[in-house]
N, C-alpha and C positions, 0 to 999 in steps of 0.2 A: 630409503630417504626421500624418494620423489613425493610421496604423500606429505611428508613432513616440511618439504621446502616451502610451503605456504605460511610457516612461522610457528607451527605447532609442534616444534621438536622437543624432545626431552634433552636433559644436559648431556646424556649419553650420545644422543644423535648429533648434538652441536660439536661435541668433542671429536666424534668420529668423522664428521664433515670437515672440520678444521684439519685434522690429520690428513684426510684424503686430498684436501686443497693444497696444503703445504708440501705434500709428496709430489703431487702433480706439478705444482709450480716449480719445485726444485728440479724436477726432471726437465722442465721447459727452459729453466736457467741454464742448464748444463747440456743442452742440445746444441750442437754445432751448427751454425748456418752462415751463409754468405750475406754479409751486409752491403755488398755492392762493389767489393774489391777483387773478387774472384777467389779469395781464400775464405776459409771458414773459421769462425770464432764462437765462443760461448758469450752469453749475456754477461756472465761475471768479468770476463776479459775486456769486452767492449765498454762496459760501464766503468771499469778501472781506467781504461784508456781516456773515457770522457772526463773522469774526475781530474787526471792529471793534465789534460788538455785545457780544462776549464780553470785550472790552477797551476800554471807553469811555475816550476821551482818548489813545489810541495815536496814534503819529505814523507817517508814511510810512517814515521810517528804521527804526523798530521792526517794522513790517509786513514790510519788506524783509529784515531780519535773520531774522525768524521763518520766512519762507517761502523763504530763501536765493534771493532774487531781486534784481534791481537796483532802485534807488530810482525810476529812470525808468520801468520796467515797472509798478511798484506805483503810481506816480503817474497812469499812463495809465488804469489800472483805476479808481482813486479819482475821477478827473475824470469818467469815464463814469457812475459811481455818483452823484456830486454833480449831473451834469446830469439824471440821472433822478429826482432829489429823494429819494435814498436815504441820502445821507450830508451832514453838515454840518461845515463846517471852522470852527474858532474859534482865534484867535491866543491864545497862552498870555501872560497879563500878566507883565511883567518878563522875558520870555525872547526879545525881539526878534522873529525871524521864525519861531520854533517854533509849528507849527500842529498843533492837536490835532483828532482826528477822532471824530465821534459819529454815531449813526444818528438820521435824522429819525423822526417817527411812521410815515411810510411804510416806512422802512428797518427799524424795529422790527417791523412787522406782517409784512415779508417774512422777516425773520429767524425769527420764530415759526413761519410757515407752512413754511418751509424745513426747519426741524428736525423739525416734524411729518411733512412729506413723506419726509424721510430715515428716520424712524422706521417709518413704514408702507410705503414702497415700497423703500427702500434694503436692508432686511432680507431681502427676497425673495430676491435673487440670492445673498446671503450664506448664507441658509438652505438654498438649494438646493446650494451648494457644500459647506456644511458636512454635509449628508445624504449627498452623493456622496464626499466625501474624509475626513471625520471631524474631530473637534476637533484632535487632534494635528497633523494635516497642515496645517490652516488656521493653527494657531499658528505652526508652523515656516515657513509661507509668509510670514507677516507679519515673523517674525524675519529671514528672508533678504532680504525686501524692504527692511526698515529698515536692515540692514548695507550693502546695495548702495547705497541712497540716500545713506547717509553717506559711502561711498567716492566716489561721483560728486560729492557736494558738496564733498568736500575737493580733488578735482581741479579743480573749477570756480573755487574760491576763489583760488588763486594767479594764475589768468588775469585775474579781475576786479581783484585788486590791482595786477597788472602794467599793465592798462589804465588804471586810476585813476592810478598813477604817471607814466604817459605823458601824461595830461591835465594834471597839476600841473606837469610839466616844460615842456610845450608852451605 
C-alpha cells in the first residue's frame, strides 16, 4: 500500500486501507489509558462520560439517538460507568420510568481530565497530519468522513427499525 498512498490506489487498495484503518482505530479506542485520574479507561468510556457531562440529565434514549447506537449498547456502557462510580441515575419525578443520567464527582473529575488530555495529547497527531497534509486537505477529509458517516447511518437505520418491528410483532 505504501506506493499507492500517493493517490493511485485501486478500489481494492482503498477498501483494504479502510479496513486496516478502522481495525486499528477500533483497537485504539478500546485501549485503556490513564487520562490523569490514576485509573484507566477506554475512549468509549470517557467519551460517554463527556456526553453525559455536557448534557446533564440526558437519557439513555437520547444518548442512543445522538450516537446512532442502540439503547441496549448505550445501557451496557452506562451500567459499566455506574459500577465504576462515574455516573448517577435519577428517576425523573412525574415521568414514571424515565431515568436521567448525571456525573458523580468522580465522573466530573474524569471528564475534566479527559478534556485536558485531549487538548494536550489529541492535538499532537492532528498537528502532525495538518503539517503533512495542509488545512484544506484536513477540512476535506472531515467533510468526506461526515458524509460517509451519514450515509452509513442511513443504511443502518432501516435495519434497526425492521428489527424493532419484528420484536413488537413477536
